N, C-alpha and C positions, 0 to 999 in steps of 0.2 A: 502494499500499499504506499503511495507517495506520502510526504511526509506531511505537505499540506492537508491531505485527506484526513492523516492520521490525527493531526491537532485539530481538526473542525471534528471529527467523532469524538474526541476526547472533551472538547468544549460543551458538545450535546451531553455526554456523559454525566459531567459535572454539573450542567444546568438542570440534569435528571434528577441528580443526587439533592439538588435545594428543592425542586420540584416535589419530590418525595416528601421529602422532611417537613415542606410546608402543607401539602396536601394529602397525604398518604398515597396508596398504591388507587384504592377504590375511587377515589378523584384525581388521579395523575390524567396531566392534559400533555401530550405531545405540541398541540400548540402553542403553549404557557412555555416549553422548552424552547421551541423555536424563536419565540420573542424574546425571550431572556438572552438568546444567542445573536439576537439581530438579523434572523434569516426568515426567508419563506416558511409559511407552514408545511410545506412539502420536501423542505430542505432535508429535514432528520431522515427522510424514509428513503434516501439515498445511501444511507448509513446503517438503519434498521429496517427490518421488514415490517413491524408493526410496534407498537408501543410495549408489548409483553416480550419482543426482542431486546428492545433498550432497556428494560427493566432488570431483564437477566443480565445484561451486560454491565450494568451498575452493579448487580451483585459480584459479578466476575471481578470488576476493576476494584471493589474493597478488598475481596479475596487476595486478589495479585498485589495489592498492596498491603497485605497482612504476611503474607507468604516471602514478600521482600524482607520485610523486618525481620520475621522468624528466622530467614536465613543467617542475616547478622545475628542475631542473639545464639544461634548455633553454633557460629565461627567463633565467637568470644566467650561462651561458657566453657569453662574447665570443670571437670568433674563428672559424675555420673547422671543417670536418668533423672534420679529425685532434685539435684542442682538446675537440670535443665528444665524440670515442670515449673519449679520455681521462677527462673529467669524467662520463661517464655509466658507464665502468668503474669509478671510484672510487666513484661513488655507488652502485653495485650491490654493492661490498665493502662498504661503510657499512649498506646495507640489510641484507645477509646476516648480517653482525654484530649489528647492533641488533634482529634477527628471527631467531635461530637456529631457531626452531620451523618458519619460511620454508625455512631452509636445508636443514632434515632430510627435510622434504617433497620439495624439487625436485632434492636428490640422490639419492631414492628411487629404484631401479631395480626397479619392480614389476611383475613378468609379470602381474599380475590386474588391471591397469589397461586398463579399455575404450580402445578407440581414440579415443573422444572427448576422454577424459581425457587422454590421450597428446598429443594436438594443442593441447589447452589448456595442458599442463605445457611445450610446446616454445615457446609464444608468450612465454615470460617475455624471450627473447633476441634476437626479432625485429628489436627497434629496433638494438641495437649490430651484428647481423650486418649490416642493411641500411645503418648509417654505415659499415662497414669496407669494404662492396663499393661505396659512393658514393666513397668516399676513394680506394680503389684504381682504380675510373675515373678519377677526376680526376688522377691522377698516372699514368696510364697502366700500372698493373701488372698482368700476366698474371693469368689465373683461377688457376692454382697457387699464386701467391703470394699473392692472397686467401683462398684456402682456408687456407692456413699461417698467415696471420694472423690470421684468425678463429679458428682453433684456438689458437694462441699466447696471443691476448687471452683467451679464453674460460678456458683452462688458468690462466692466470694469477689470473684473477679469482676462480675458485673455489678453486684452491689457498691464496691470499692469504686467503679467509673461512675456509678450513678451518684455518690454520695461527692465526689470529686467536680462532677461536673455541675451539680446543684450548688456548690459552694460549702455544703456541709461539713466537709473536710478541706485543709489547705493543700494543694497539689505543692509539695514541698519533699525534699529526701528525707526528712522524718517520718512523714506518713508513708512514703513508700518503703522506707526499711521497717515500718510497722506492718505493712502489707507481707513483705519478703518474710517476715518472723511467723505471722499467722500463717501463710500458706506453708512454709518449710514444716511448722508444729502439726500441721493435719496429718501428716506422713508418721507422726512418733504417735498418733492415737490409735486405739484398736479399734 
């Protein structure tokens, strides 16, 4: 794809992110996306078959941004699986705080999403879920404990991100260190 086309497509995706954040998926308007980009209402259709494809590509865009961030975390984390779980979790809290528009979309429970969109949205948690599963296997933890650990870590990540983005907790090193300690401690609990 030519660079100009790629840049235009990315502008539509970024405008669609704002559109979803403001109006949700049920009231999503490809026309408003086009207006936000200063183009004709037909211009987005040169890049996306329909609004569902644009929404799917928004979810893919968010996932790709998170995958890039995860790669950096993996490259810079020393230690085993448990340390990686903690660092990925902290990275995800940072990612959600630094991209509140992504958080809004990822937290959205919209019954109008297509099955393909739901699958794509769920992919955001695949790496952390796999790491928790691997760690639990390494330490011979029962399946019920693995499920509980996955639930606890995800709850902590999303709860911390919501508290930070709402201003309930300050976004600083002290708060992030507290989060690190809480997530790590979860794996000491039976």
